[in-house]
C-alpha positions in Angstrom: 58.0 140.7 254.2 57.9 137.3 252.8 55.7 138.4 250.0 58.0 141.6 249.0 61.1 139.2 248.9 59.1 136.7 246.5 58.0 139.4 243.9 61.5 140.2 244.1 63.0 137.1 243.3 60.3 136.7 240.6 60.8 140.1 238.9 64.6 139.1 238.6 63.7 135.9 237.2 61.6 137.5 234.4 64.4 140.1 233.2 66.5 137.3 233.0 64.2 135.5 230.6 63.1 138.4 228.8 66.6 139.2 228.4 67.2 135.8 227.1 64.4 136.0 224.8 65.4 139.1 223.2 68.6 137.8 222.8 67.2 134.4 221.1 65.3 136.7 218.9 68.2 139.2 217.7 70.2 135.9 217.0 67.2 134.4 214.7 66.8 138.1 213.2 70.6 138.8 212.4 70.6 134.9 210.8 67.7 135.8 208.8 69.2 139.3 207.5 72.3 137.0 206.9 70.8 134.4 204.9 68.4 136.8 203.3 70.4 139.8 202.4 73.8 138.6 202.5 73.7 135.0 201.2 70.7 134.8 199.2 72.3 134.1 195.8 74.1 131.0 197.5 70.9 129.5 199.0 68.9 130.6 195.8 71.5 128.6 193.7 71.0 125.2 196.5 67.1 125.6 196.3 67.2 125.7 192.5 69.7 122.6 192.5 67.5 120.7 194.5 64.8 120.9 191.5 67.3 120.9 188.8 69.5 117.9 187.4 72.4 118.0 184.8 72.2 115.2 182.3 75.5 114.5 180.6 74.9 114.2 176.8 77.8 111.9 175.3 79.7 113.1 172.5 80.2 110.8 169.5 83.5 109.7 168.8 85.0 111.1 165.5 84.8 109.2 162.3 87.7 107.1 161.0 88.0 106.9 157.3 90.5 105.7 154.8 92.4 107.5 152.3 89.6 107.6 149.9 87.5 108.7 152.7 85.3 105.7 153.3 83.9 105.2 156.5 85.5 102.3 158.5 84.5 103.3 162.2 81.6 105.5 163.3 78.9 105.8 165.7 75.5 104.8 166.1 72.8 105.6 168.6 72.1 102.8 171.4 69.9 102.5 174.2 72.2 102.2 177.2 71.1 100.4 181.0 72.4 102.3 184.1 71.5 102.9 187.6 70.7 106.3 189.2 72.4 105.6 192.7 71.1 109.1 194.2 67.5 107.9 193.4 68.1 104.1 194.4 69.6 105.0 197.8 66.0 105.9 199.1 64.4 102.8 198.0 64.5 99.5 198.5 68.0 98.7 196.6 67.9 94.9 197.2 64.4 94.5 195.8 65.1 97.1 192.6 68.2 94.8 191.6 66.4 91.9 191.9 63.6 92.8 189.5 66.0 94.3 187.2 67.9 91.0 186.9 64.6 89.1 186.7 64.0 91.5 183.5 67.4 91.0 181.9 67.8 87.2 182.0 71.5 87.6 181.1 73.8 85.2 182.8 76.6 87.8 182.8 74.7 90.1 184.7 73.7 88.9 188.5 72.6 90.6 191.7 76.0 89.9 193.0 77.7 91.4 189.6 75.3 94.5 190.0 76.4 94.8 193.8 80.0 94.7 192.9 79.5 97.6 190.3 77.8 99.6 192.9 81.0 98.9 195.2 83.5 99.6 192.4 81.9 103.1 192.2 81.7 103.9 195.6 83.6 106.9 195.2 82.0 108.2 192.5 78.2 107.3 193.3 76.7 110.6 191.5 77.8 109.2 188.2 75.5 106.7 186.5 76.6 103.1 187.1 76.5 101.4 183.6 74.7 98.2 183.7 74.8 97.0 180.0 74.9 98.7 176.7 73.0 98.6 173.5 70.4 97.0 175.0 67.3 95.8 172.4 64.0 97.5 171.8 62.2 94.5 173.3 64.1 95.0 176.6 63.3 98.6 176.4 59.8 97.8 176.4 59.9 95.1 179.2 61.7 97.8 181.5 59.2 100.6 181.1 56.3 98.3 181.4 57.8 97.5 185.0 58.8 101.1 185.7 57.1 101.3 189.3 59.3 98.1 190.3 62.7 99.7 189.2 63.7 102.9 191.0 66.9 104.4 189.7 66.8 102.4 186.6 67.6 104.7 183.5 67.7 104.0 179.7 69.5 106.7 177.7 70.1 106.9 174.1 74.0 107.3 173.4 76.5 107.0 170.6 78.4 103.8 170.4 81.4 102.7 168.2 80.3 101.0 165.1 82.4 99.3 162.8 80.6 98.8 159.2 83.2 96.2 157.9 83.4 94.2 161.0 87.1 92.7 161.5 88.7 94.2 158.5 91.7 96.1 160.1 90.0 95.1 163.3 93.9 95.4 164.5 94.9 98.8 163.2 91.7 100.3 164.5 91.9 98.8 168.0 89.1 98.7 170.1 87.1 101.2 172.9 86.4 99.8 176.3 85.3 101.1 179.8 87.8 103.6 181.1 89.7 101.9 184.4 93.2 102.1 184.8 93.6 105.2 182.8 91.6 107.2 185.4 94.9 107.4 187.1 96.8 108.4 184.4 97.5 112.5 183.2 95.4 113.5 180.7 92.0 111.7 181.9 91.1 114.0 184.9 87.6 114.4 183.3 86.6 111.4 182.1 83.9 109.6 184.2 83.3 105.9 185.4 82.3 103.8 182.6 83.0 106.2 179.8 84.5 104.4 176.7 88.1 104.9 176.0 90.6 103.6 173.2 92.5 100.6 174.2 94.4 99.2 171.2 95.2 100.6 168.0 94.4 104.3 166.7 91.3 104.2 168.8 94.2 104.6 171.5 96.8 106.3 169.8 94.5 109.2 168.8 91.9 109.2 171.9 92.4 112.7 172.5 91.6 113.7 168.7 88.7 111.1 168.3 86.9 111.7 171.9 84.5 114.5 171.6 83.2 116.8 174.2 80.2 116.0 176.0 77.2 118.3 176.4 74.5 118.4 178.8 70.6 118.8 179.7 69.4 120.7 182.4 66.4 119.1 183.5 63.7 120.4 186.1 62.4 117.0 188.2 60.0 116.8 190.9 60.9 115.8 194.5 60.8 112.2 193.4 63.2 113.2 190.4 60.8 112.7 187.8 61.2 115.0 185.0 59.2 118.1 184.6 60.6 119.9 181.9 64.1 120.8 180.1 65.4 124.3 181.1 68.9 123.9 179.1 70.3 122.0 176.6 74.2 122.5 175.7 75.1 120.2 172.9 77.6 117.4 172.7 80.7 118.3 170.4 81.5 115.2 168.1 85.4 114.1 167.7 87.9 114.9 165.2 87.5 112.4 162.2 90.9 110.6 161.5 92.0 109.6 158.1 94.1 106.8 157.8 96.9 105.8 154.9 95.0 102.5 154.7 93.5 101.8 151.3 90.1 100.1 151.8 90.5 98.1 148.3 94.1 96.9 149.4 93.1 96.1 152.8 90.0 94.2 151.6 92.3 92.5 148.9 94.8 91.2 151.7 92.7 90.2 154.0 90.7 88.1 151.6 93.8 86.5 150.1 95.4 86.2 153.6 91.8 83.9 154.8 91.9 81.8 151.4 95.3 81.1 151.9 94.9 79.9 155.5 91.9 77.9 154.5 93.8 76.0 151.9 96.9 75.6 153.9 95.0 74.2 157.0 94.2 71.2 154.6 97.8 70.3 154.8 99.1 72.0 157.7 96.5 72.3 160.4 98.4 74.6 162.7 98.5 77.3 159.8 96.3 79.9 161.7 98.0 82.7 162.4 100.4 85.4 160.6 100.5 88.7 159.5 101.3 91.1 156.4 102.0 95.0 155.7 101.9 96.9 152.6 104.1 100.2 152.6 104.5 103.2 150.2 108.1 103.3 150.1 108.5 106.7 149.2 106.7 107.9 152.2 106.5 105.2 154.9 102.6 105.4 154.8 101.1 102.0 155.6 98.3 101.1 153.0 97.4 97.6 154.3 98.2 96.1 157.5 96.4 92.6 158.4 97.0 90.2 161.5 95.5 86.8 162.2 93.6 85.5 164.1 91.2 88.6 163.3 90.0 91.2 166.0 86.4 92.0 165.4 86.7 95.7 167.9 82.7 95.1 168.2 83.3 92.4 170.3 84.6 94.6 173.2 82.4 98.4 172.7 82.0 98.2 176.4 80.9 95.1 176.8 81.8 92.3 179.3 83.4 89.4 177.1 81.6 86.4 176.9 83.6 83.2 177.8 83.8 82.0 174.4 85.4 85.5 173.3 87.7 85.2 176.5 89.3 81.9 175.3 89.5 83.3 171.5 91.2 86.5 172.2 93.1 85.4 175.3 93.5 81.8 175.7 93.4 79.7 172.4 96.4 78.9 170.5 97.0 81.1 168.7 95.5 84.0 170.7 93.8 86.5 168.4 94.0 89.8 170.3 97.8 90.7 169.6 98.5 92.5 166.4 101.3 89.9 165.1 102.2 92.8 162.4 104.1 95.0 165.3 104.1 92.6 167.9 104.8 89.4 166.6 108.5 88.7 166.8 109.7 86.3 163.9 112.8 84.4 162.5 112.9 86.0 159.3 115.1 82.9 157.5 116.1 83.6 154.0 114.4 87.4 153.8 117.6 88.4 155.7 119.8 87.5 153.0 119.6 90.7 151.6 121.4 92.2 154.6 124.0 89.5 154.3 124.7 90.6 150.6 124.7 94.1 151.2 127.0 93.7 154.2 129.8 91.9 152.4 129.5 93.6 149.1 130.0 97.1 151.4 133.1 95.6 153.0 134.7 94.7 149.9 134.9 91.0 150.7 133.3 90.1 147.3 131.8 91.5 144.4 128.0 89.9 143.1 129.9 87.8 140.6 132.2 85.9 142.9 130.9 82.3 143.1 130.7 79.7 145.6 130.4 76.0 144.9 126.9 74.8 147.0 127.5 70.8 147.2 124.5 70.6 149.9 126.1 71.8 153.2 128.6 74.4 154.2 132.1 73.0 154.6 132.7 74.6 158.4 131.4 73.2 160.9 129.1 72.6 162.1 128.3 71.8 158.2 124.7 73.5 157.8 122.8 72.1 155.3 121.3 73.7 152.0 118.0 72.9 151.0 119.2 71.8 147.6 122.5 71.4 145.8 122.9 74.5 143.7 126.5 73.9 142.1 128.5 77.1 141.6 126.4 80.3 142.3 126.9 83.8 142.4 125.2 86.8 144.0 122.3 86.7 141.6 121.5 82.9 141.4 122.3 82.5 144.9 119.6 84.9 145.8 117.1 83.7 143.0 117.6 79.9 144.5 118.2 81.0 148.2 121.5 79.1 148.6 122.2 78.7 152.2 126.0 77.6 151.3 126.6 81.0 149.6 125.2 83.2 152.2 126.9 81.3 155.3 130.0 82.3 153.3 129.4 85.6 152.8 128.4 86.0 156.4 131.7 84.6 157.2 133.4 87.0 155.1 131.4 89.9 156.1 131.6 89.1 160.0 128.9 89.8 162.5 129.8 93.4 163.5 129.2 94.4 159.6 125.5 92.7 159.3 124.9 94.1 162.5 125.7 97.5 161.1 123.9 97.0 158.1 120.8 95.5 159.8 120.7 98.5 162.3 120.8 100.8 159.4 117.9 99.2 158.0 115.9 99.5 161.2 115.9 96.1 162.2 115.8 94.9 165.9 114.5 98.4 167.1 110.9 99.6 167.2 110.0 101.5 163.7 108.2 104.1 165.7 105.0 103.3 164.0 101.7 105.4 165.9 100.2 101.9 166.8 100.8 101.0 170.6 102.6 97.8 171.9 105.0 97.6 169.2 107.7 95.2 169.7 111.5 95.9 169.2 112.4 92.7 167.7 116.5 91.3 168.2 119.4 91.9 165.6 122.5 90.4 167.6 124.8 93.4 166.5 128.2 93.8 168.8 126.5 95.9 171.5 123.4 93.6 172.1 126.0 90.7 172.8 127.8 92.7 174.9 124.9 93.6 177.1 123.4 89.9 176.6 126.5 88.1 177.1 127.0 89.8 180.4 123.8 89.4 181.7 124.2 85.5 180.9 127.6 85.2 182.7 126.4 87.0 185.7 123.3 84.6 186.0 125.4 81.5 185.0 127.7 82.8 187.8 125.3 83.2 190.4 123.8 80.1 189.9 126.6 78.0 189.9 128.2 80.1 193.2 124.8 79.4 195.1 125.2 75.4 194.0 128.8 75.8 195.3 127.9 77.7 198.8 125.4 75.1 199.2 127.6 72.3 198.9 130.1 73.5 201.3 127.6 74.4 204.1 126.3 70.5 203.8 129.6 69.3 203.8 130.9 71.6 206.6 128.2 70.2 208.7 129.2 66.4 207.8 132.9 67.5 208.1 132.4 68.5 211.7 130.3 65.7 212.6 132.7 63.1 211.3 133.8 60.5 213.8 137.7 60.4 212.6 140.4 62.6 210.8 139.6 60.0 208.1 136.4 60.3 207.5 137.0 63.8 207.7 139.7 63.4 204.7 137.4 61.7 202.3 134.4 63.9 203.1 136.4 67.1 202.4 138.2 65.1 198.9 134.1 64.5 197.9 133.5 68.0 198.4 136.3 69.0 196.4 135.7 66.6 193.6 132.0 68.2 193.2 133.2 71.7 193.3 135.6 70.9 190.5 133.1 69.2 188.4 130.7 72.6 189.0 133.4 74.7 188.2 133.9 72.7 184.7 130.1 73.2 184.5 130.3 76.6 184.6 133.0 76.8 182.1 131.0 74.8 179.8 127.9 76.9 180.0 129.9 79.9 179.7 131.7 78.7 176.7 128.1 77.3 175.1 125.5 80.1 176.1 127.8 83.4 177.2 130.2 83.6 173.7 129.5 84.4 170.2 130.6 81.2 168.4 131.4 81.4 164.0 128.4 79.1 163.7 126.1 81.7 165.1 127.7 84.0 162.3 126.5 81.6 159.4 123.2 81.0 161.0 122.8 85.1 161.4 123.8 85.1 157.7 120.7 82.9 156.7 118.4 84.8 158.7 118.3 82.0 161.4 119.8 81.9 164.8 119.3 84.9 167.0 117.4 87.0 164.5 113.7 88.1 165.4 112.1 90.8 163.6 108.3 92.1 163.5 106.9 91.8 160.0 106.4 95.7 159.9 110.2 95.9 160.4 110.7 93.5 157.6 108.3 95.5 155.5 110.2 98.7 156.0 113.7 97.3 155.6 112.4 96.3 152.0 110.9 99.6 151.3 114.4 101.2 152.5 116.1 98.9 149.7 113.4 99.8 147.2 113.8 103.8 147.6 117.4 103.6 147.3 118.2 103.5 150.9 115.9 106.4 152.7 114.8 104.8 155.9 111.3 105.9 156.9 109.0 106.0 160.2 106.0 103.9 159.0 102.8 105.8 159.6 98.8 105.1 159.6 97.4 108.4 160.4 97.1 110.4 157.5 95.6 113.9 159.2 92.7 114.5 161.1 89.8 116.8 160.3 87.3 118.9 162.8 83.8 118.2 162.3 83.4 120.9 160.0 86.2 119.5 157.6 89.1 122.0 158.5 92.6 120.5 159.0 93.2 120.0 162.7 96.5 118.4 161.9 98.5 116.9 159.1 101.3 114.2 159.2 104.1 114.4 156.9 106.7 111.5 156.1 109.4 111.2 158.7 113.1 110.3 157.2 114.7 108.4 159.8 118.3 108.0 158.3 120.0 107.3 155.2 121.8 104.0 155.0 125.5 104.2 154.5 125.1 101.5 151.8 126.4 102.9 148.4 123.9 103.0 145.5 125.7 100.5 143.4 125.3 97.8 146.1 121.7 98.5 146.7 121.0 98.3 142.9 122.9 95.1 142.8 120.6 93.9 145.3 117.6 95.2 143.5 119.0 92.9 140.7 119.4 90.0 142.9 115.8 90.4 144.3 114.5 90.6 140.5 116.2 87.1 139.7 114.3 85.7 142.6 110.8 86.2 140.5 112.7 85.3 137.2 112.6 81.6 135.6 114.6 79.4 137.9 113.8 82.1 141.0 112.0 80.8 144.0 109.1 83.3 143.4 108.9 83.2 139.3 105.5 81.4 139.6 103.7 84.0 141.4 104.4 86.9 139.2 104.8 85.1 135.8 101.9 86.5 134.6 102.4 90.3 135.3 103.2 92.6 132.7 107.0 93.1 131.4 106.6 96.7 132.6 105.6 95.4 136.2 108.5 93.5 137.5 108.5 92.3 140.9 111.6 92.0 143.3 111.1 89.8 146.1 112.8 86.8 148.4 110.9 83.7 149.9 111.9 82.5 153.1 111.1 79.5 155.4 112.1 79.4 158.9 112.5 77.1 161.7 111.5 79.3 164.9 112.6 76.9 167.4 109.4 77.9 169.5 106.8 75.8 171.6 104.5 74.1 169.5 106.6 73.5 166.4 107.8 70.3 165.6 111.6 70.2 164.8 112.4 69.4 160.9 108.4 69.4 160.5 107.0 72.7 161.3 108.1 76.0 159.5 107.0 79.3 159.0 106.6 80.9 155.7 107.8 84.6 154.9 108.1 86.5 151.9 109.4 90.4 151.3 108.9 92.1 148.0 108.6 95.6 146.0 107.6 97.0 142.9 107.6 97.7 140.1 111.7 96.9 140.3 113.0 99.7 138.1 110.4 102.4 140.1 109.4 101.0 143.3 105.9 102.3 144.6 105.0 99.7 147.4 106.9 97.0 149.6 105.4 94.0 151.2 106.4 91.8 154.2 104.3 88.9 155.7 104.4 86.0 157.6 102.4 82.7 157.7 103.0 80.7 160.9 103.3 77.1 160.2 103.2 78.2 156.2 106.1 75.9 155.5 107.0 77.7 152.4 107.2 81.3 151.9 106.1 81.4 148.2 103.6 79.0 149.0 101.8 80.8 151.7 102.7 84.6 152.5 103.6 84.9 148.6 100.2 84.5 147.8 98.7 87.2 149.9 101.7 89.5 148.3 100.5 88.5 144.8 96.9 89.1 145.7 97.8 93.1 147.1 99.7 93.5 144.1 97.3 92.3 141.7 94.9 94.8 143.6 97.6 97.5 143.4 98.3 97.1 139.6 95.1 96.1 138.2 96.3 93.0 137.2 93.9 90.2 136.2 94.4 87.5 139.2 95.7 84.2 138.4 94.6 81.6 140.7 97.3 79.3 142.7 97.3 77.2 145.1 99.1 77.0 148.2 102.3 74.8 148.3 101.9 73.4 145.0 105.0 74.6 144.0 108.7 73.6 144.6 109.4 74.5 148.0 112.5 75.9 149.6 112.5 73.6 152.1 112.5 69.9 151.7 110.3 67.2 153.0 111.7 64.7 156.0 114.7 65.9 158.4 117.0 67.1 155.5 118.0 69.9 158.2 120.2 69.8 161.2 117.9 70.9 164.1 117.2 74.2 165.7 119.5 75.3 168.8 117.9 77.2 171.5 119.5 80.7 172.1 117.8 82.0 175.2 118.2 85.5 176.2 119.6 86.6 179.4 116.3 86.2 181.4 116.4 82.8 179.8 119.3 81.3 180.9 119.2 77.8 181.4 118.6 77.0 185.2 121.4 74.9 185.6 120.3 72.7 188.4 117.3 71.5 186.2 119.2 71.8 183.0 122.3 69.8 183.8 121.4 68.1 187.1 123.9 66.7 189.4 127.4 66.6 187.7 129.3 63.6 187.8 132.8 63.4 190.3 134.7 63.1 187.2 135.5 66.3 185.5 133.8 66.4 182.1 135.2 67.8 178.8 134.3 71.4 178.4 134.2 73.5 175.0 132.2 70.8 173.1 129.0 72.0 171.0 127.3 69.1 170.8 123.8 70.7 169.8 123.2 71.6 166.3 122.8 75.1 165.3 119.6 76.5 163.7 119.3 76.5 160.0 117.5 78.7 157.2 115.0 77.8 155.0 
């Protein structure tokens, strides 16, 4: 009985186990069927992927050519060192990094810096981590000799930007560097970490055209990622070629003259180390040459970390080298602004070219701004030729600031030109709209600071009055508070009158190119080009056309007319004559172009400006500016240039213009030395001091600027600070 029961239990258990085994095998069979029959393609692909690697082949950037087809930026093959984290993760990472650092012997590349690179790329570790670009063949050999100690270390041959002419047109070209913040911007979704991207200049503006399309190599590898064979190769597509409007020979002439001029100036003016110059085609707006000093060498960046001396050179030294001063530097124009004042008064009908003014050495209206010489009786032509401050102050008074601002705006001053280069500054023209916004902002700023000061005093004295021992003490404290409040209210009135209102002397200063005036060199060049071509204001540009690798045209850029000025042709022609007088005998630029043939006459204007900026010593340090166009009777080119601390326009930037014009017209050069000519600005302190004219975000900090006011009410409305002067 007991045996039968046991057998029955055993049979039931076996049936359960058998059922379970059948179910398990059924599941396995169905899973195998699913894998083999239904998802076979998917898992076959995954298996193949375990033995195949897709290796990117970097596309070379498109070449950059000058207008005549000369290559000024290209690509060359280099060895790049990188880490493959997918191979490195299964090895002793720390040991491999230490071995690599030992071989490199590069103070910029340490164990810690490589770990930081890996950490920075933690979200994209499937991509190569670039350690160093353009390594030497000796270093390649050293790495290959210790290959077993360096798992995950790769050496690839990739194209890298190359600049055959070094610093030539460096600021125009710009530079490329490893992508960073751009990864979060639209249009950069398909860039990999470490990819080189244009950061400044045309490299940035035309990035999408210059960048090529990467190719790929499909490589079969072993389980240890050793390559076995190349299965497939998809070649990269080079970027498009960019043809510039720049003329290489004119660019070379400009930069050579710039360097020679600075070298000679520094013998007398050691701070003359910076400046900019631009040459335009007056009939199209094409930029034929553009230079900025100190120079920029695009190859200093090129995906490489900057060494400390280069960091100092580009970012910390005075003057810094990174900025393209031709489009980013804001300069007080000095006497190069006087043609605007002349056209303004002529168009207003408040003077004729032959109307005269007597210059006795200073203007007769307060604050009696001096002229650099005593010119006697002058008209429009002789005043322009001799750069008479008295004449142009009187013309500014007659024209008025509204008319001067209107004419300046039409010629593009105080606003971006729209040139196809990044980070262009807008400059500053003190027209009526600017005054309204600026002075409203200053008024609000001054009022807030004084209101806060008064509120603070009231809080302070409320506590004192409440704690006073008797009514007499309370009355005394209240009188003391009232006196201080009156003093601050008077200070408010004085500050508002001085900083938040336009004054007559501001108009005089504006008329001679001082005061609030600040313009970029490209604005000055474009304004001169607009005078030269009869009033057509074009947008300047540096890219002429884009070519596909096979030479076909992808895009061609055409001149863009922004506006035609309202100034009459007669006024423009009279201004041509006045500027031509500057290079005639007796003019401030006669010495520069007296050897030019009679059929190539130059119209010009010299300028000496007192910027009033940090680093400039009052009545000693001046910027030299120069504008010109030629030939005067049928203008083709226009020039504008500035040399910081150049002292005089003709003796600094004028020499650069002379060299460029000689190259353009094929004229035999005549050697001149900087500032060995009569200066437009006198030596010594025969000038009024420069008055600071802060913008709304520079409104004086009243608590620091005026201190604690006296309890006696000061007199308001007195101008005790001399205004800026022209040179």
